[in-house]
C-alpha angles and dihedrals in degrees: 000000000000104000104130116221098179111150090017123121121213129191112202115189116213088019101152101085147359116011092352091057094046090052092049092053091047095052093041091052085054091057106265126138103237131211108202111205122203139173107192101351097084097144095050092046094052093044092052091049090053091048091053096042089055091060092066098220097112141330126284130194136178122229125190121213139144101230098200089070100075087197087074101053103073090051091048092056092045093049092053092047092049094048099044101028101255141336127260105161128037114192110195098202106136114109145154120232129185136125118274105184110204097243093050107033113123130208088243091058090048093051091044094052095042094047096058101026099045119000094051096052091050095051093040090056087048091052095045095046098095092045093048099042094060089053104044083251132174143215120219118191128198104228123168141230087244088070083080103024110038118225112236112253090011103086095140093050093047091048090051093051091046085056089050088059094053091040088059092051094046098048090046088062095039095046099040141137094026098042129036117218123198139151139220114217111199123196116191101354109136125355114252114251089239137005108059126082125216087256092053090049092050090047094051091050092048086056095047116087096219090046097218141076118267098225120219098284098078092049093052088046090052090051091049088050093051091047090061101034099101097186101049122089135147092030133132112208111204116215095178108124094237097311092140090056091078 
């Protein structure tokens, strides 16, 4: 990737580990100053910020916030902008994932998944709009292949990610022409820390044309591409290895 992000400021939610950390590293390597959001992973976020700062290609700071409380979102955005001199790129990466079998799912689980996976990205974008619009900024959401092909025993997660796809398209209309809004939809990228058996993993790979997980790199590269693609908006870029072919 050659898209230079020098002088740009990116906020990556859930940036302390997994896809979020890979994205923070990718954007920072391209020259961006990076705000690494965390909820409970303070030590990991601060260690990543120190690692990136030591590279000397841009600044990196860790910011803690519970995204499910919308009262926290405006102050988070304002703190990032004050500390790093503005905001150009919002990456809505943070998400919750766990099984919710139909016969067992509770209202509390519904509210929990929707709060982090859908409500928070919407209100973060709302809070960031004034910062982004003055800098020709962009929002990049992490959607999922399961927005289109629901994952068995995960109906609430799948619904929340379908909502993220429509959120992306809706915000692209509402925030244009000043701000671009796009999404990346991974397939088998990294296995979840809980919730999928070995049999489930084997089945998913058998129904993926490339037959293997992507790893975090291609997802981070796709975010980087969308951050620099100045005539793309309202799009969902599938990085799913042919999962939707089955």
